[in-house]
Backbone as numpy.savetxt, mean C-alpha at the origin, in Angstrom:
# Nx Ny Nz CAx CAy CAz Cx Cy Cz
-6.23 -17.71 -2.71 -5.11 -17.60 -1.78 -4.91 -16.14 -1.39
-4.53 -15.94 -0.17 -4.25 -14.59 0.31 -2.76 -14.32 0.14
-2.44 -13.30 -0.60 -1.04 -12.88 -0.76 -0.92 -11.55 -0.02
-0.55 -11.62 1.22 -0.62 -10.48 2.11 0.77 -10.18 2.64
1.16 -8.92 2.63 2.44 -8.53 3.17 2.27 -8.17 4.63
2.99 -8.82 5.52 2.93 -8.51 6.94 4.23 -7.89 7.39
4.17 -6.76 8.06 5.37 -6.09 8.53 5.36 -6.03 10.03
6.44 -6.50 10.66 6.59 -6.45 12.11 7.48 -5.27 12.47
6.98 -4.41 13.33 7.71 -3.21 13.69 7.78 -3.08 15.20
8.97 -2.89 15.75 9.12 -2.68 17.18 8.53 -1.34 17.58
8.14 -1.24 18.85 7.53 -0.02 19.36 8.60 0.98 19.78
8.36 2.24 19.45 9.21 3.31 19.94 8.36 4.57 20.01
8.53 5.35 21.04 7.80 6.60 21.19 8.35 7.61 20.20
7.51 8.10 19.30 7.95 9.10 18.34 7.92 10.48 18.98
8.98 11.25 18.77 9.09 12.55 19.41 8.64 13.65 18.47
8.11 14.72 19.05 7.77 15.90 18.28 6.36 15.85 17.72
5.82 17.02 17.45 4.47 17.12 16.89 4.50 16.72 15.42
3.45 16.06 14.99 3.35 15.65 13.59 2.56 16.69 12.81
2.85 16.85 11.51 2.08 17.79 10.71 0.63 17.34 10.59
-0.22 18.27 10.21 -1.65 17.99 10.11 -1.93 16.81 9.19
-2.81 15.91 9.64 -3.27 14.78 8.84 -2.17 13.77 8.51
-1.15 13.68 9.33 -0.24 12.55 9.30 -0.61 11.67 10.48
-0.95 10.42 10.20 -1.56 9.57 11.21 -0.49 8.80 11.97
-0.63 8.77 13.26 0.37 8.17 14.12 -0.15 6.84 14.65
0.67 5.80 14.56 0.31 4.47 15.06 1.44 3.92 15.90
1.13 3.62 17.14 2.08 2.97 18.03 1.67 1.52 18.23
2.64 0.67 18.47 2.35 -0.73 18.69 1.83 -0.98 20.09
1.36 -2.20 20.31 0.93 -2.63 21.63 1.84 -3.76 22.07
2.23 -3.74 23.32 3.11 -4.76 23.87 4.39 -4.90 23.06
4.90 -3.76 22.58 6.22 -3.76 21.95 6.25 -4.02 20.46
5.10 -4.14 19.79 5.15 -4.41 18.36 3.91 -3.88 17.66
4.05 -3.65 16.37 2.92 -3.25 15.54 2.89 -4.13 14.30
1.71 -4.63 13.95 1.54 -5.47 12.77 0.74 -4.71 11.72
1.16 -4.87 10.46 0.54 -4.17 9.35 0.29 -5.15 8.21
-0.90 -5.10 7.62 -1.22 -5.93 6.46 -1.40 -5.07 5.23
-1.07 -5.63 4.08 -1.30 -4.99 2.79 -2.12 -5.94 1.92
-3.17 -5.41 1.29 -3.98 -6.22 0.38 -4.41 -5.33 -0.78
-4.39 -5.85 -1.99 -4.74 -5.05 -3.17 -5.46 -5.91 -4.20
-6.19 -5.24 -5.09 -6.93 -5.91 -6.17 -7.91 -6.92 -5.57
-8.99 -6.40 -5.01 -9.87 -7.22 -4.18 -10.72 -8.20 -4.95
-10.84 -8.03 -6.26 -11.56 -9.04 -7.03 -12.92 -8.59 -7.51
-13.54 -9.44 -8.35 -14.83 -9.07 -8.95 -15.94 -10.05 -8.58
-15.74 -10.84 -7.52 -16.79 -11.75 -7.06 -16.76 -11.84 -5.54
-17.92 -12.00 -4.94 -18.01 -11.97 -3.47 -17.15 -13.04 -2.83
-17.21 -14.26 -3.34 -16.53 -15.38 -2.67 -15.03 -15.17 -2.56
-14.39 -14.78 -3.65 -12.94 -14.60 -3.63 -12.55 -13.44 -2.72
-13.28 -12.34 -2.82 -12.97 -11.18 -1.98 -13.17 -11.51 -0.51
-14.27 -12.20 -0.21 -14.57 -12.56 1.18 -13.53 -13.53 1.74
-13.02 -14.44 0.91 -12.04 -15.42 1.39 -10.80 -14.73 1.94
-10.34 -13.67 1.25 -9.18 -12.94 1.73 -9.55 -12.08 2.94
-10.71 -11.42 2.87 -11.15 -10.59 4.00 -11.32 -11.43 5.26
-11.81 -12.65 5.11 -11.99 -13.54 6.26 -10.66 -13.80 6.96
-9.61 -14.06 6.18 -8.29 -14.29 6.77 -7.78 -13.03 7.48
-8.01 -11.87 6.87 -7.56 -10.62 7.48 -8.29 -10.34 8.79
-9.52 -10.82 8.91 -10.32 -10.54 10.09 -10.14 -11.51 11.23
-9.40 -12.60 11.02 -9.24 -13.59 12.07 -8.37 -13.07 13.22
-8.63 -13.51 14.46 -7.80 -13.06 15.59 -6.32 -13.38 15.39
-6.03 -14.52 14.73 -4.65 -14.89 14.45 -4.64 -15.99 13.39
-3.56 -16.06 12.64 -3.33 -17.14 11.69 -2.01 -17.80 12.04
-1.93 -19.10 11.85 -0.68 -19.82 12.05 -0.16 -20.26 10.68
0.99 -19.76 10.30 1.58 -20.03 9.00 2.99 -20.55 9.21
3.25 -21.78 8.77 4.57 -22.40 8.93 5.07 -22.32 10.37
4.16 -22.52 11.30 4.53 -22.52 12.70 4.62 -21.16 13.35
4.38 -20.11 12.60 4.44 -18.75 13.14 3.03 -18.23 13.38
2.81 -17.64 14.54 1.51 -17.04 14.85 1.48 -15.60 14.38
0.55 -15.29 13.48 0.41 -13.96 12.93 -0.87 -13.34 13.49
-0.78 -12.36 14.39 -1.98 -11.79 15.00 -2.69 -10.84 14.05
-3.97 -10.58 14.35 -4.70 -9.56 13.60 -3.97 -8.23 13.73
-3.95 -7.47 12.66 -3.12 -6.27 12.62 -3.81 -5.07 13.24
-3.00 -4.05 13.52 -3.54 -2.75 13.92 -3.81 -1.87 12.71
-3.10 -2.10 11.60 -3.24 -1.26 10.41 -3.40 -2.15 9.18
-4.45 -1.90 8.41 -4.67 -2.59 7.14 -4.62 -1.55 6.03
-3.74 -1.76 5.06 -3.63 -0.87 3.91 -4.21 -1.59 2.70
-5.26 -1.01 2.12 -5.79 -1.49 0.85 -5.09 -0.72 -0.26
-4.32 -1.42 -1.06 -3.52 -0.75 -2.08 -4.10 -0.94 -3.46
-4.98 -0.12 -3.89 -5.54 0.03 -5.24 -6.61 -1.00 -5.60
-7.50 -0.53 -6.45 -8.55 -1.33 -7.09 -9.38 -2.10 -6.07
-10.07 -1.33 -5.24 -10.96 -1.92 -4.25 -12.26 -2.42 -4.87
-12.47 -2.16 -6.16 -13.71 -2.57 -6.82 -13.42 -2.88 -8.29
-14.13 -3.87 -8.80 -14.08 -4.23 -10.22 -15.50 -4.37 -10.72
-15.76 -4.14 -12.00 -14.82 -3.66 -13.00 -14.75 -2.14 -13.06
-15.84 -1.46 -12.68 -15.85 0.00 -12.70 -16.41 0.53 -11.40
-15.97 1.72 -11.04 -16.34 2.30 -9.75 -17.77 2.85 -9.76
-18.53 2.49 -8.75 -19.82 3.09 -8.45 -20.14 2.73 -7.01
-21.06 3.46 -6.40 -21.38 3.17 -5.01 -21.95 1.77 -4.86
-22.79 1.34 -5.81 -23.36 0.00 -5.75 -22.28 -1.07 -5.84
-21.31 -0.87 -6.72 -20.23 -1.85 -6.86 -19.38 -1.92 -5.58
-19.11 -0.78 -4.98 -18.35 -0.79 -3.72 -19.12 -1.50 -2.62
-20.42 -1.29 -2.57 -21.23 -1.95 -1.55 -21.19 -3.47 -1.73
-21.28 -3.92 -2.98 -21.38 -5.36 -3.25 -20.01 -6.05 -3.23
-18.97 -5.38 -3.71 -17.71 -6.06 -3.98 -16.59 -5.69 -3.01
-16.83 -4.70 -2.14 -15.80 -4.30 -1.19 -16.38 -4.22 0.22
-17.25 -3.28 0.44 -17.80 -3.07 1.78 -18.55 -4.30 2.27
-19.34 -4.93 1.40 -20.12 -6.11 1.80 -19.26 -7.26 2.27
-18.30 -7.74 1.46 -17.45 -8.84 1.90 -16.64 -8.53 3.16
-16.13 -7.32 3.27 -15.30 -6.98 4.43 -16.15 -6.81 5.69
-17.36 -6.32 5.54 -18.26 -6.24 6.70 -18.67 -7.62 7.15
-18.90 -8.53 6.20 -19.26 -9.90 6.56 -18.10 -10.60 7.27
-16.88 -10.28 6.88 -15.70 -10.94 7.46 -15.39 -10.44 8.87
-15.65 -9.17 9.14 -15.42 -8.58 10.47 -16.56 -7.60 10.73
-17.73 -8.10 11.19 -18.93 -7.26 11.28 -18.84 -6.14 12.30
-18.08 -6.34 13.38 -18.04 -5.38 14.47 -16.62 -5.27 15.00
-16.31 -4.19 15.72 -14.98 -4.08 16.32 -14.67 -5.31 17.17
-13.48 -5.89 17.02 -13.17 -7.13 17.74 -13.14 -6.91 19.24
-13.68 -7.89 19.97 -13.65 -7.84 21.43 -12.36 -8.41 21.99
-11.56 -9.07 21.12 -10.35 -9.75 21.59 -9.07 -9.01 21.22
-9.17 -7.71 20.95 -7.97 -6.97 20.61 -8.32 -5.57 20.14
-7.30 -4.76 19.79 -7.56 -3.39 19.34 -8.29 -3.36 18.01
-9.07 -2.32 17.82 -9.79 -2.18 16.56 -8.82 -1.76 15.46
-8.75 -2.51 14.36 -7.81 -2.15 13.30 -8.29 -0.94 12.51
-7.33 -0.18 12.00 -7.61 0.98 11.16 -7.32 0.62 9.71
-8.22 1.00 8.81 -8.10 0.69 7.39 -7.83 1.98 6.62
-6.82 1.94 5.77 -6.51 3.03 4.85 -6.57 2.47 3.43
-7.03 3.28 2.48 -7.18 2.80 1.10 -6.53 3.77 0.13
-5.82 3.21 -0.86 -5.20 3.98 -1.93 -5.91 3.63 -3.23
-6.38 4.61 -4.00 -7.11 4.28 -5.23 -6.19 3.85 -6.37
-6.74 2.99 -7.22 -6.08 2.59 -8.45 -6.91 3.01 -9.64
-6.56 2.51 -10.82 -7.25 2.96 -12.02 -8.74 2.63 -12.00
-9.13 1.46 -11.45 -10.54 1.12 -11.40 -11.29 2.03 -10.44
-10.66 2.43 -9.35 -11.30 3.36 -8.41 -11.50 4.74 -9.03
-10.65 5.08 -9.98 -10.70 6.41 -10.58 -11.72 6.51 -11.72
-12.36 5.42 -12.13 -13.20 5.45 -13.32 -14.39 6.39 -13.20
-14.84 6.71 -11.99 -15.93 7.68 -11.82 -15.41 9.00 -11.26
-14.12 9.28 -11.46 -13.54 10.50 -10.93 -13.30 10.45 -9.44
-13.31 9.26 -8.86 -13.03 8.99 -7.45 -14.21 9.33 -6.53
-15.37 9.61 -7.11 -16.52 10.01 -6.30 -16.92 8.95 -5.29
-17.12 7.72 -5.74 -17.57 6.66 -4.84 -16.47 6.29 -3.84
-15.24 6.26 -4.29 -14.11 5.96 -3.38 -14.09 6.95 -2.22
-14.19 8.24 -2.52 -14.14 9.26 -1.48 -15.32 9.14 -0.53
-16.46 8.78 -1.06 -17.65 8.63 -0.21 -17.48 7.49 0.78
-16.80 6.41 0.38 -16.66 5.24 1.23 -15.51 5.36 2.22
-14.39 5.91 1.79 -13.18 5.86 2.60 -12.77 7.20 3.22
-13.26 8.31 2.71 -12.70 9.62 3.05 -13.77 10.54 3.62
-13.42 11.30 4.62 -14.30 12.34 5.12 -15.01 11.98 6.41
-15.76 12.96 6.92 -16.40 12.82 8.23 -17.44 11.71 8.25
-18.12 11.46 7.15 -19.17 10.44 7.13 -18.60 9.03 6.95
-17.35 8.93 6.54 -16.72 7.62 6.32 -15.91 7.28 7.57
-16.48 6.49 8.47 -15.77 6.21 9.72 -15.59 4.74 10.00
-16.20 3.85 9.18 -16.01 2.44 9.43 -16.46 1.60 8.24
-15.83 0.44 8.10 -16.27 -0.62 7.20 -16.29 -1.88 8.04
-17.45 -2.29 8.50 -17.54 -3.39 9.44 -16.77 -3.06 10.71
-15.91 -3.96 11.13 -15.13 -3.74 12.33 -13.88 -2.91 12.13
-13.55 -2.59 10.86 -12.41 -1.72 10.58 -12.85 -0.26 10.64
-12.05 0.57 11.28 -12.36 2.00 11.29 -11.57 2.69 10.20
-12.11 3.76 9.64 -11.43 4.55 8.61 -11.27 5.97 9.12
-10.20 6.65 8.71 -9.99 8.01 9.21 -9.26 8.92 8.23
-8.94 8.46 7.02 -8.19 9.32 6.11 -9.08 10.44 5.59
-8.46 11.54 5.18 -9.20 12.71 4.72 -8.90 13.06 3.26
-8.18 12.18 2.58 -7.87 12.40 1.17 -7.48 11.04 0.57
-7.19 11.02 -0.71 -6.92 9.74 -1.38 -5.48 9.27 -1.19
-4.66 10.03 -0.51 -3.27 9.67 -0.21 -3.06 9.93 1.27
-2.01 9.35 1.85 -1.85 9.47 3.29 -0.42 9.13 3.70
-0.06 9.58 4.89 1.24 9.27 5.50 0.99 8.76 6.91
1.66 7.68 7.28 1.53 7.08 8.60 2.87 7.13 9.31
2.87 7.59 10.53 4.05 7.53 11.40 3.95 6.24 12.21
4.90 5.33 12.01 4.90 4.03 12.63 6.01 3.96 13.69
5.99 2.96 14.53 7.03 2.86 15.57 8.43 2.62 14.99
9.41 2.82 15.85 10.81 2.47 15.57 11.34 3.14 14.30
10.98 4.43 14.14 11.49 5.23 13.02 11.08 4.71 11.65
9.93 4.04 11.59 9.37 3.60 10.30 8.22 4.53 9.93
8.05 4.74 8.62 6.96 5.55 8.08 6.36 4.81 6.89
5.12 5.15 6.58 4.47 4.64 5.37 3.87 5.82 4.63
4.29 6.01 3.38 3.75 7.05 2.51 3.02 6.36 1.36
1.73 6.66 1.19 0.92 6.08 0.12 0.58 7.19 -0.87
1.06 7.05 -2.12 1.01 8.12 -3.11 -0.02 7.78 -4.18
-0.91 8.73 -4.46 -1.96 8.56 -5.47 -1.46 9.12 -6.80
-1.11 8.23 -7.72 -0.58 8.67 -9.02 -1.67 9.02 -10.02
-2.91 8.56 -9.79 -4.04 8.93 -10.65 -3.75 8.72 -12.14
-3.73 7.46 -12.56 -3.51 7.10 -13.96 -2.14 7.51 -14.48
-1.15 7.58 -13.59 0.20 7.89 -14.04 0.43 9.35 -14.38
-0.46 10.25 -13.95 -0.29 11.67 -14.23 0.75 12.27 -13.30
1.11 13.53 -13.55 1.97 14.25 -12.62 1.28 14.31 -11.26
2.05 14.26 -10.19 1.48 14.42 -8.86 0.99 15.86 -8.71
-0.26 16.01 -8.26 -0.83 17.34 -8.14 -0.17 18.11 -7.02
-0.26 19.45 -7.09 0.43 20.30 -6.14 -0.03 20.11 -4.70
-1.35 19.99 -4.40 -1.74 19.75 -3.01 -1.12 18.48 -2.42
-0.98 17.45 -3.24 -0.37 16.21 -2.76 1.12 16.41 -2.47
1.81 17.13 -3.35 3.22 17.40 -3.12 3.43 18.25 -1.87
2.55 19.21 -1.64 2.64 20.03 -0.44 2.42 19.17 0.80
1.42 18.29 0.73 1.12 17.41 1.87 2.33 16.54 2.23
2.92 15.88 1.24 4.05 14.99 1.53 5.32 15.77 1.87
5.49 16.95 1.31 6.63 17.78 1.69 6.55 18.14 3.17
5.35 18.46 3.64 5.15 18.77 5.05 5.40 17.53 5.90
4.88 16.38 5.46 5.10 15.14 6.21 6.58 14.80 6.27
7.29 15.00 5.16 8.70 14.63 5.08 9.57 15.50 5.98
9.06 16.65 6.41 9.82 17.48 7.33 10.04 16.78 8.67
9.24 15.77 8.96 9.38 15.01 10.20 10.38 13.86 10.07
10.79 13.55 8.85 11.76 12.47 8.64 13.13 12.90 9.11
13.90 11.92 9.58 15.27 12.16 10.01 16.20 11.18 9.30
17.44 11.52 9.25 18.43 10.63 8.64 18.38 9.26 9.34
18.31 8.21 8.53 18.25 6.86 9.07 16.84 6.33 9.25
15.82 7.20 9.17 14.44 6.71 9.22 14.19 5.82 8.00
13.25 4.89 8.14 12.95 3.95 7.07 11.52 4.13 6.59
11.33 4.14 5.28 10.04 4.45 4.67 9.55 3.28 3.85
8.27 2.93 4.04 7.55 2.03 3.15 6.77 2.91 2.19
7.02 2.78 0.91 6.34 3.58 -0.10 5.30 2.71 -0.80
4.03 3.12 -0.74 2.93 2.40 -1.38 2.50 3.19 -2.60
2.52 2.54 -3.75 2.17 3.20 -5.02 1.14 2.34 -5.76
0.40 2.92 -6.71 -0.64 2.15 -7.38 -0.14 1.02 -8.27
0.94 1.24 -9.02 1.39 0.25 -10.00 2.89 -0.02 -9.85
3.34 -1.23 -10.18 4.77 -1.56 -10.09 5.55 -1.00 -11.27
5.86 0.28 -11.20 6.56 0.94 -12.30 7.91 0.34 -12.60
8.52 -0.32 -11.63 9.84 -0.93 -11.85 9.76 -2.08 -12.84
8.61 -2.78 -12.87 8.43 -3.86 -13.84 7.90 -3.30 -15.16
6.94 -2.39 -15.09 6.35 -1.84 -16.31 7.36 -1.03 -17.11
8.42 -0.56 -16.44 9.45 0.20 -17.14 10.23 -0.65 -18.14
10.10 -1.97 -18.04 10.75 -2.84 -19.02 10.17 -2.60 -20.42
8.89 -2.21 -20.48 8.25 -1.93 -21.76 8.03 -0.44 -22.00
7.93 0.32 -20.91 7.69 1.76 -21.00 8.69 2.47 -20.08
9.70 3.09 -20.66 10.79 3.65 -19.86 10.35 4.80 -18.97
9.13 5.32 -19.16 8.65 6.41 -18.31 7.85 5.92 -17.10
7.61 4.62 -17.00 6.68 4.10 -15.99 7.17 4.29 -14.57
8.49 4.41 -14.38 9.05 4.56 -13.04 9.34 6.02 -12.69
9.12 6.94 -13.62 9.56 8.33 -13.44 8.92 9.00 -12.22
7.62 8.79 -12.00 6.94 9.46 -10.89 7.46 8.95 -9.56
7.68 7.64 -9.44 8.22 7.08 -8.20 9.60 7.65 -7.94
10.44 7.68 -8.97 11.80 8.18 -8.80 11.78 9.66 -8.41
10.91 10.43 -9.04 10.79 11.85 -8.69 10.40 12.02 -7.23
9.45 11.23 -6.76 8.98 11.35 -5.39 10.09 11.03 -4.39
10.84 9.97 -4.67 11.93 9.59 -3.77 13.01 10.66 -3.75
13.40 11.17 -4.93 14.49 12.15 -5.02 14.11 13.48 -4.39
12.88 13.94 -4.66 12.49 15.29 -4.27 11.87 15.38 -2.87
11.17 14.33 -2.44 10.43 14.40 -1.19 11.17 13.69 -0.05
11.67 12.49 -0.29 12.22 11.67 0.79 13.73 11.81 0.92
14.45 11.73 -0.16 15.92 11.70 -0.10 16.54 12.90 0.61
16.03 14.13 0.44 16.67 15.27 1.12 16.71 15.14 2.64
15.83 14.34 3.23 15.78 14.17 4.68 16.84 13.21 5.20
17.41 12.40 4.31 18.33 11.37 4.74 17.66 10.06 5.10
16.32 10.02 5.02 15.59 8.77 5.25 15.79 7.83 4.07
15.54 6.53 4.30 15.77 5.52 3.28 14.47 4.80 2.94
14.18 4.68 1.67 13.03 3.87 1.23 13.49 2.42 1.18
13.00 1.62 2.13 13.43 0.23 2.22 12.51 -0.73 1.47
11.26 -0.32 1.26 10.28 -1.18 0.60 9.35 -0.32 -0.24
9.13 -0.73 -1.50 8.09 -0.14 -2.34 7.14 -1.28 -2.70
5.86 -1.05 -2.48 4.87 -2.11 -2.71 3.72 -1.56 -3.54
3.23 -2.38 -4.46 2.15 -1.97 -5.35 1.26 -3.17 -5.66
0.06 -2.87 -6.09 -0.85 -3.88 -6.61 -0.92 -3.75 -8.11
-2.14 -3.80 -8.67 -2.43 -3.60 -10.09 -2.22 -4.86 -10.92
-1.09 -5.53 -10.79 -0.87 -6.82 -11.46 -1.18 -7.92 -10.46
-1.97 -8.91 -10.88 -2.57 -9.84 -9.92 -1.69 -11.06 -9.64
-0.51 -10.81 -9.15 0.35 -11.88 -8.68 1.27 -11.31 -7.60
2.12 -12.18 -7.06 3.13 -11.74 -6.10 4.49 -11.85 -6.76
5.28 -10.78 -6.66 6.65 -10.81 -7.18 7.50 -9.87 -6.34
8.65 -10.36 -5.92 9.55 -9.54 -5.09 10.93 -9.46 -5.74
11.33 -8.23 -6.04 12.68 -7.97 -6.54 13.50 -7.40 -5.38
14.74 -7.85 -5.25 15.55 -7.50 -4.09 16.90 -6.92 -4.52
17.32 -5.91 -3.74 18.69 -5.42 -3.79 19.18 -5.37 -2.35
20.44 -5.08 -2.09 20.92 -5.06 -0.71 20.21 -4.04 0.18
19.61 -3.01 -0.41 19.04 -1.93 0.42 17.54 -1.74 0.25
16.91 -2.40 -0.74 15.50 -2.12 -0.99 14.81 -3.34 -1.60
13.54 -3.50 -1.25 12.70 -4.55 -1.81 11.60 -3.90 -2.65
11.33 -4.46 -3.82 10.26 -3.98 -4.70 9.25 -5.11 -4.83
8.03 -4.90 -4.34 7.05 -5.98 -4.23 5.79 -5.63 -5.00
5.36 -6.54 -5.86 4.04 -6.50 -6.46 3.18 -7.51 -5.72
2.04 -7.06 -5.20 1.21 -7.94 -4.38 -0.25 -7.66 -4.69
-0.74 -8.24 -5.79 -2.11 -7.98 -6.23 -3.01 -9.19 -6.08
-2.91 -9.88 -4.95 -3.66 -11.12 -4.77 -4.80 -11.02 -3.78
-5.52 -9.90 -3.79 -6.58 -9.71 -2.82 -7.91 -10.35 -3.16
-7.95 -11.15 -4.24 -9.18 -11.81 -4.63 -9.43 -11.75 -6.12
-8.67 -10.92 -6.84 -8.81 -10.85 -8.29 -8.20 -12.10 -8.94
-8.55 -12.32 -10.21 -7.98 -13.45 -10.95 -6.46 -13.35 -10.93
-5.77 -14.49 -10.92 -4.31 -14.49 -10.89 -3.72 -14.26 -12.28
-2.64 -13.50 -12.32 -1.88 -13.30 -13.54 -0.59 -14.11 -13.46
-0.13 -14.60 -14.59 1.08 -15.41 -14.61 2.33 -14.59 -14.33
3.38 -15.28 -13.94 4.67 -14.63 -13.67 5.76 -15.08 -14.64
5.40 -15.90 -15.64 6.41 -16.49 -16.51 7.15 -15.46 -17.36
6.56 -14.28 -17.55 7.22 -13.27 -18.39 8.04 -12.27 -17.58
8.10 -12.43 -16.26 8.88 -11.51 -15.45 10.37 -11.69 -15.72
11.10 -10.62 -15.91 12.55 -10.75 -16.11 13.23 -11.19 -14.83
14.27 -12.01 -14.90 14.97 -12.46 -13.69 15.71 -11.34 -12.98
16.04 -10.27 -13.69 16.69 -9.12 -13.07 16.27 -7.86 -13.81
16.24 -6.76 -13.07 15.85 -5.49 -13.65 16.81 -4.40 -13.16
16.88 -3.31 -13.91 17.65 -2.13 -13.51 16.68 -1.01 -13.19
16.81 -0.43 -12.00 15.90 0.62 -11.55 16.72 1.80 -11.06
16.46 3.03 -11.56 15.60 3.37 -12.70 16.08 2.69 -13.98
15.20 2.55 -14.96 15.58 1.84 -16.19 16.68 2.56 -16.95
17.48 1.81 -17.66 18.60 2.38 -18.40 18.12 3.37 -19.45
16.90 3.17 -19.97 16.40 4.00 -21.06 15.69 5.26 -20.60
15.64 5.52 -19.29 14.92 6.69 -18.82 15.50 7.97 -19.42
14.62 8.93 -19.71 15.04 10.21 -20.25 15.15 11.28 -19.17
14.89 10.90 -17.91 15.00 11.85 -16.81 16.46 12.25 -16.65
16.72 13.55 -16.67 18.11 14.02 -16.69 18.82 13.81 -15.35
18.07 13.88 -14.26 18.68 13.75 -12.93 18.10 12.55 -12.18
18.01 11.44 -12.86 17.45 10.24 -12.24 18.37 9.74 -11.12
17.80 8.95 -10.24 18.56 8.36 -9.15 19.61 7.40 -9.73
20.65 7.08 -8.96 21.64 6.09 -9.42 20.97 4.75 -9.73
21.39 4.11 -10.78 20.79 2.85 -11.21 21.24 1.70 -10.31
20.28 0.84 -9.96 20.54 -0.29 -9.08 20.00 -1.55 -9.72
20.75 -2.65 -9.61 20.31 -3.94 -10.13 19.49 -4.67 -9.08
18.37 -5.26 -9.51 17.50 -6.04 -8.62 17.33 -7.45 -9.19
17.30 -8.42 -8.29 17.09 -9.82 -8.69 15.69 -10.25 -8.27
15.05 -11.06 -9.10 13.76 -11.62 -8.76 13.96 -12.67 -7.67
13.48 -12.34 -6.45 13.75 -13.18 -5.29 12.61 -14.13 -4.96
11.43 -13.92 -5.51 10.30 -14.80 -5.23 9.08 -14.38 -6.00
8.22 -15.34 -6.33 7.00 -14.99 -7.05 5.95 -16.07 -6.83
4.69 -15.67 -7.06 3.57 -16.62 -7.02 2.49 -16.13 -7.99
1.92 -16.95 -8.82 2.23 -18.38 -9.01 3.57 -18.57 -9.67
4.04 -19.86 -9.68 5.34 -20.15 -10.27 5.29 -19.96 -11.79
C-alpha cells in the first residue's frame, strides 16, 4: 500500500530574491501538488508498486482526482539494508526509473528531492551524494534532481515553505547546515507556514528517550520561530507505518510506507506531550498536547 502525504497549495507569486540554493516552486493553473514517500523497502516489487502510483498521470481516491505532483520528497532510507551504489541502483533508482522512465509528455516534469536517513548514512553518505547531489546527479528516470547537499529548503506558493533537515544519526546539526537554514529563514515572514521534514519521529521516540525531540525543538526555536513563521506540519519516516498526531496548530506525521515492511501501531500512545515533560532542555518550547488522530495499520 502507498502511504503518501499529498499537500495542495494555492499559487502565489513570491516576492524578493531567494538566498543561494533555496529552490523555488510555483504551481501551475493555480495549485501545486507535493508527494512525500519514505522507507522505500528492500525488494523490487514493493518499492516499484509505490513508485508506479507516484508516476501515474493521476489517481482517483474516494472520488477525488489526485494529479501527478510537481515535487516529490523522498524522506529517509532510500535503500535497504546498507548503502552502496549497487544497492541504490537495484533498490531505488531501478524501480523508480521503471515506474517513470522518461519525462512525462502529459504534464510538467516532477522534481525529486531526497533526505538521508540512518541506512543512507551507513557508507558515510557517499552513494547517496553520488545519486542525488551535485552536477552529475540530474535525473532518476523521469524525475529530475537538483539539490546540492543532503538538506534543502523549498519556497512554495501561498507563503508555504518546506525545510528538510539532515540530523545524521541524531547528532548535533553541523555548522554549515545551520548557516544554510539561517540564511533561508531570513526570507520567512510572520504568518508564513513551514513544512518541516526530519529523518525520525522524535515526538514519538521521546516517549522512551527524552532527548529524541531536542534537535527538532532547537531548530524550530532558533531558526524558524524568530521570523514569526509557523511550523504547521512535521513529517518523518524511519518507522514503517502511518501515524498522525494533531493539535489545533500543528500536525505530527510518521509516514514510512514507501515499500518497507509494515510496523504495528498497537503500542502508540493515544496522546503525547511535545516537547516531552522529561526534557532536560532549559529553554524548551512550550509544551503542547497532541492526540493520535489516525494510523495505519490499525
